[in-house]
C-alpha positions as CSV (number, residue, x, y, z in Angstrom):
1,M,-111.1,51.1,-31.5
2,T,-107.6,52.3,-31.3
3,K,-104.0,50.7,-31.3
4,P,-102.8,49.5,-27.7
5,I,-101.0,51.6,-25.6
6,V,-98.2,49.4,-24.1
7,A,-95.9,50.0,-20.9
8,V,-93.0,48.0,-19.8
9,V,-92.2,47.3,-16.2
10,I,-88.6,46.1,-15.6
11,P,-87.7,45.3,-11.9
12,C,-83.7,45.6,-11.6
13,Y,-81.6,43.9,-9.2
14,K,-78.1,43.1,-10.3
15,V,-78.7,43.1,-13.8
16,T,-76.0,45.6,-15.1
17,A,-74.5,43.0,-17.2
18,H,-77.7,42.7,-19.6
19,I,-80.2,45.5,-18.8
20,V,-78.9,48.0,-21.4
21,Q,-79.1,45.6,-24.2
22,T,-82.7,44.5,-23.1
23,L,-83.6,47.9,-23.3
24,R,-82.1,48.5,-26.8
25,E,-84.1,45.4,-28.0
26,I,-87.6,46.8,-26.9
27,G,-89.7,47.7,-30.1
28,P,-91.6,50.9,-31.0
29,E,-94.9,48.8,-30.1
30,V,-94.0,50.1,-26.7
31,S,-94.9,53.8,-25.5
32,Y,-93.6,53.5,-21.8
33,I,-90.8,51.7,-20.1
34,Y,-90.3,51.9,-16.2
35,I,-86.9,50.8,-14.8
36,V,-87.3,49.9,-11.0
37,D,-84.0,50.1,-9.3
38,D,-84.7,47.9,-6.2
39,A,-82.1,49.2,-3.9
40,C,-79.7,47.4,-6.5
41,P,-76.0,47.2,-5.2
42,D,-74.6,47.4,-8.4
43,G,-76.4,50.6,-9.4
44,S,-78.6,49.2,-12.2
45,G,-80.5,52.4,-12.5
46,K,-77.8,54.6,-12.6
47,L,-76.2,52.5,-15.5
48,V,-79.7,53.1,-17.5
49,E,-79.6,56.9,-16.8
50,R,-75.8,57.1,-18.1
51,E,-76.1,54.7,-21.0
52,V,-79.7,54.8,-22.2
53,K,-81.0,58.1,-24.0
54,D,-84.5,56.3,-25.0
55,P,-87.1,59.3,-24.0
56,R,-89.5,56.3,-23.1
57,V,-87.6,55.1,-20.0
58,K,-88.2,56.2,-16.8
59,V,-86.1,55.1,-13.9
60,I,-87.8,54.4,-10.7
61,F,-85.2,54.0,-7.5
62,H,-86.3,52.3,-4.3
63,T,-84.4,53.2,-1.0
64,E,-84.5,49.5,0.5
65,N,-84.9,46.3,-1.3
66,L,-88.4,45.3,-1.7
67,G,-88.1,42.3,-4.1
68,V,-89.3,41.4,-7.5
69,G,-93.0,41.7,-6.3
70,G,-92.4,45.1,-4.6
71,A,-90.5,46.2,-7.7
72,T,-93.0,45.2,-10.2
73,V,-95.9,46.8,-8.1
74,S,-93.9,50.3,-8.2
75,G,-93.8,49.9,-12.0
76,Y,-97.5,48.9,-12.1
77,R,-98.7,52.0,-9.8
78,A,-96.5,54.4,-12.5
79,A,-98.2,52.4,-15.5
80,L,-101.6,53.1,-14.1
81,E,-100.5,57.0,-13.7
82,S,-100.2,56.9,-17.5
83,D,-102.6,56.1,-20.0
84,A,-101.1,52.9,-20.8
85,Q,-103.7,49.9,-21.6
86,I,-101.7,47.1,-21.4
87,V,-98.7,46.5,-19.2
88,V,-96.1,44.2,-19.7
89,K,-93.5,42.5,-16.9
90,L,-90.3,41.5,-18.0
91,D,-87.2,40.8,-16.6
92,G,-83.7,42.7,-16.9
93,D,-81.4,39.7,-17.2
94,G,-81.6,38.8,-20.7
95,Q,-83.6,35.7,-20.5
96,M,-87.1,37.2,-21.8
97,D,-86.9,38.4,-25.5
98,P,-88.6,41.7,-26.0
99,A,-89.1,40.8,-29.5
100,L,-92.0,38.4,-28.0
101,I,-93.8,41.4,-26.7
102,K,-96.2,41.3,-29.4
103,D,-97.0,37.9,-29.3
104,L,-97.5,38.1,-25.6
105,I,-100.0,41.2,-25.6
106,A,-101.8,39.7,-28.8
107,P,-104.5,37.6,-26.8
108,I,-105.3,40.7,-24.9
109,V,-105.4,43.1,-27.8
110,T,-108.0,40.7,-29.5
111,G,-110.1,40.4,-26.4
112,R,-109.5,36.6,-25.6
113,A,-107.5,37.1,-22.4
114,D,-106.9,39.4,-19.5
115,Y,-103.3,38.5,-18.7
116,T,-101.0,36.4,-20.5
117,K,-97.9,34.7,-19.4
118,G,-94.7,33.4,-21.3
119,D,-94.8,29.4,-21.7
120,R,-91.2,27.8,-21.7
121,F,-92.8,24.4,-21.9
122,D,-94.3,24.7,-25.2
123,S,-91.3,23.6,-27.0
124,L,-89.2,20.5,-26.3
125,T,-86.2,22.5,-28.0
126,G,-86.7,25.1,-25.5
127,L,-86.9,22.6,-22.4
128,S,-83.4,21.1,-23.4
129,K,-81.9,24.4,-22.8
130,M,-83.3,24.9,-19.3
131,P,-81.0,23.9,-16.6
132,G,-82.0,20.7,-14.7
133,I,-82.7,22.2,-11.3
134,R,-84.9,24.9,-12.9
135,L,-86.8,22.2,-14.7
136,F,-87.2,20.2,-11.8
137,G,-88.0,23.3,-9.4
138,N,-90.8,24.5,-12.1
139,A,-92.6,21.5,-12.3
140,G,-93.3,20.8,-8.7
141,L,-94.2,24.5,-8.4
142,T,-96.5,24.1,-11.7
143,L,-98.4,21.6,-9.7
144,L,-98.8,23.7,-6.5
145,T,-99.7,26.8,-8.4
146,K,-102.6,25.0,-10.4
147,I,-104.1,23.7,-7.3
148,S,-103.8,27.0,-5.4
149,T,-105.0,29.4,-7.8
150,G,-107.4,26.9,-10.0
151,Y,-105.8,27.9,-13.4
152,W,-105.3,24.2,-14.6
153,N,-104.8,25.8,-18.1
154,I,-101.5,27.5,-17.4
155,T,-98.6,25.6,-18.1
156,D,-95.9,27.5,-16.8
157,P,-97.2,29.5,-14.0
158,T,-94.0,30.6,-12.2
159,N,-92.8,32.5,-15.6
160,G,-92.3,35.9,-15.1
161,Y,-92.6,37.2,-18.7
162,T,-96.3,38.5,-18.4
163,A,-99.0,41.1,-19.9
164,I,-102.0,42.5,-18.0
165,H,-105.0,44.4,-19.1
166,R,-105.2,47.9,-17.3
167,D,-109.0,46.9,-16.3
168,A,-107.4,43.7,-14.5
169,L,-104.6,45.4,-13.0
170,K,-106.9,48.1,-11.5
171,A,-108.9,45.2,-9.7
172,L,-105.9,43.9,-8.1
173,P,-105.2,44.7,-4.5
174,L,-101.4,45.7,-5.2
175,A,-100.6,46.5,-1.7
176,M,-101.3,42.8,-0.8
177,L,-99.3,41.0,-3.3
178,S,-96.4,39.2,-2.0
179,K,-93.2,41.4,-2.5
180,R,-90.8,38.5,-3.3
181,F,-90.4,35.3,-5.5
182,F,-93.9,34.2,-4.6
183,F,-95.2,37.1,-6.4
184,E,-95.8,35.3,-9.7
185,S,-98.1,33.0,-8.2
186,D,-99.7,35.2,-5.7
187,I,-100.9,37.5,-8.6
188,L,-102.4,34.4,-10.4
189,F,-104.4,33.6,-7.0
190,R,-105.5,37.4,-7.2
191,L,-106.6,37.1,-10.7
192,S,-108.6,33.8,-10.1
193,I,-110.8,35.7,-7.2
194,Y,-111.3,38.5,-9.8
195,R,-112.1,35.5,-12.5
196,A,-109.8,37.0,-15.0
197,V,-108.8,34.8,-18.0
198,V,-105.3,34.0,-18.4
199,W,-103.6,32.5,-21.4
200,D,-100.2,30.9,-22.1
201,V,-98.3,32.3,-24.8
202,P,-95.4,29.7,-26.3
203,M,-91.8,31.4,-26.1
204,V,-88.2,30.1,-25.5
205,A,-86.2,31.6,-22.6
206,R,-82.6,32.7,-23.3
207,Y,-80.3,31.0,-20.5
208,G,-76.6,32.7,-20.7
209,T,-74.4,34.0,-17.7
210,E,-77.1,35.4,-15.7
211,K,-77.4,34.2,-12.0
212,S,-80.7,33.8,-10.2
213,N,-81.5,35.3,-7.0
214,L,-83.6,32.9,-6.0
215,S,-83.0,30.7,-3.2
216,I,-84.1,27.1,-3.7
217,V,-84.1,26.2,0.0
218,K,-86.1,29.1,0.8
219,T,-88.6,28.4,-2.2
220,L,-89.0,24.9,-0.8
221,W,-89.6,26.0,3.0
222,E,-92.2,28.8,2.1
223,F,-93.9,28.3,-1.1
224,P,-95.9,25.3,0.0
225,W,-97.3,26.9,2.9
226,K,-98.3,29.9,0.9
227,H,-100.1,28.0,-1.9
228,F,-101.9,25.9,1.1
229,K,-103.1,29.1,2.4
230,N,-104.0,30.4,-1.3
231,F,-105.9,27.3,-1.9
232,H,-108.1,27.5,1.1
233,K,-108.6,31.1,0.4
234,R,-109.9,30.3,-3.3
235,L,-112.1,27.5,-1.8
236,F,-113.8,29.6,0.6
237,Y,-114.3,32.6,-1.8
238,N,-115.2,30.8,-5.1
239,Y,-117.2,27.9,-3.4
240,Y,-118.8,29.2,-0.5
241,L,-118.8,32.9,-0.2
242,R,-119.5,33.9,-4.0
243,D,-121.5,30.8,-5.1
244,I,-122.6,27.5,-3.9
245,S,-122.6,24.4,-6.1
246,A,-122.6,20.7,-6.2
247,A,-118.7,21.0,-5.7
248,S,-119.2,23.0,-2.6
249,I,-120.9,19.6,-1.0
250,E,-118.6,17.0,-3.1
251,L,-115.7,18.3,-1.3
252,P,-116.5,18.5,2.2
253,L,-118.4,15.1,1.9
254,G,-115.7,13.6,-0.1
255,M,-113.1,14.5,2.5
256,L,-115.3,13.4,5.4
257,L,-116.0,10.0,4.0
258,W,-112.3,9.3,2.8
259,W,-110.9,10.2,6.0
260,F,-113.5,8.0,7.5
261,G,-112.6,5.1,5.4
262,V,-108.8,5.5,6.0
263,F,-109.2,5.6,10.0
264,S,-111.6,2.9,10.1
265,G,-109.4,0.8,7.9
266,L,-106.4,1.6,10.3
267,G,-108.6,0.7,13.1
268,A,-109.3,-2.7,12.0
269,L,-105.8,-3.5,10.6
270,N,-104.7,-2.6,14.4
271,S,-107.4,-4.5,16.0
272,S,-106.7,-7.6,13.4
273,L,-102.8,-7.4,14.3
274,T,-103.3,-7.2,17.9
275,N,-105.9,-10.2,18.4
276,G,-104.7,-12.4,15.7
277,I,-108.3,-12.3,14.2
278,A,-108.9,-11.3,10.5
279,A,-111.2,-8.7,10.2
280,S,-114.9,-9.7,9.0
281,T,-116.3,-8.9,5.7
282,G,-118.6,-6.5,7.3
283,T,-115.9,-4.4,9.0
284,V,-113.8,-4.3,6.2
285,M,-116.9,-2.9,4.0
286,I,-117.2,-0.1,6.5
287,A,-113.8,1.1,5.6
288,V,-113.7,0.4,2.0
289,V,-117.2,1.8,1.0
290,P,-116.4,5.1,2.6
291,L,-113.3,5.2,1.0
292,I,-114.2,4.7,-2.6
293,L,-117.4,7.2,-2.4
294,G,-115.1,9.8,-0.9
295,F,-112.3,9.1,-3.2
296,Q,-115.1,9.6,-6.1
297,L,-116.6,12.7,-4.6
298,L,-113.1,14.3,-4.5
299,L,-112.5,13.3,-8.0
300,A,-115.8,14.8,-9.2
301,F,-114.7,18.1,-7.1
302,V,-111.7,18.3,-9.2
303,S,-113.3,17.9,-12.7
304,H,-115.7,20.6,-11.6
305,D,-112.6,22.8,-10.4
306,V,-110.9,22.0,-13.7
307,S,-113.9,22.8,-15.8
308,A,-114.5,26.1,-13.9
309,V,-111.3,28.0,-15.4
310,P,-112.7,31.4,-16.4
311,T,-113.3,31.6,-20.1
312,R,-115.1,35.3,-20.6
313,P,-112.7,38.2,-20.2
314,K,-113.3,40.9,-18.0
315,H,-111.9,43.8,-19.6
316,R,-113.5,45.6,-22.4
317,Q,-112.3,45.0,-26.3
318,N,-111.4,48.5,-27.3
319,L,-108.3,47.8,-29.0
320,E,-106.5,46.6,-32.4
321,W,-103.3,46.3,-34.1
C-alpha cells in the first residue's frame, strides 16, 4: 500500500482576485495542480503563470469558454494522463478552503467511498453565513438531485468541492458530461449508473467578495428539465435494463392506479356537480381504493430507492496515509 498521489483541478473564470491566494494555501499532500483558464476575459491563467512559481502548477488554456463542466473535464483528462490516484476539484474564487483536502479525500483513501463532496449544511454556523438566495436555491436543487440521481444520502449535491478516485473517473463518459453549471448534478447521475459510493464531508464555505457566474433565472429554467430526463434514464437503466425487482413493478403499477383514482374521482365529482346528485358509495370507492393503493405502491418504490443507495466502493483499496 502506498500514500495517495493527489491532483487538484481548478476551473478558472474571472477569479483573478482569489486564485493566487488559493494556490498558496494548497498543502504538500497534493502532487499536481491543474489550472484551467476557461477563456477567462480577466486572464486568470496568465496571472497564475506570472505570480505562481509552484512547480506542481500547470496551466491549461481554452480558446473558447466551455463552462465550469467543460473546464473541469479538461483538468480531469490531464490528471488521468498523470499517475494521480485521487483527483480533487475546487473553485478558484476562495470559497473552498484547500486545508480541507485531506478530510475530503480521507473516505477514498480508506476505501469507504469512490467520490466525496463537501457538505455545507452539516453545521448551522456555516449555514448562517450562506446568502439567503443561495440557501433557498440549494434546498430546491438538492431535492431534485436526490430524486434524479438516487443518492438520497447526500445533503449538499450541488457543492463543487469534490474528490474522485481514478478508477471511478476513468469509468465516467467525460465527453457526455454537462459542460455548464449542471455539471455537478450530472456527474452524480453518471456515478449512480456506475453504482459508485458517494460520501458527504462536512465543510464551511467562505463567502466574501466573490461573485457567482450562475444565473438564477437560467437555473430555474434548465435544471428541472435536465433532472427530469436524468431521473427517467436512471429508472430505465437501474430498474429495467440492469435488473428487475419488486420496485420495477411497484412504480408503474402505483402510477397507473394513482392516476386512475385521480381521474375517476374527478369524473365522479364533475358528474355530481353537473347533475346535482351525490355520488354513490360504490362510485366513491372506485376512485378512493386505487388512489390509496397507488400511493402505497409509490411509497414502497421510494423506500426501495432510498435503501438502494450504493454502499460497496468500486475502486480497489491500495492507499494509506
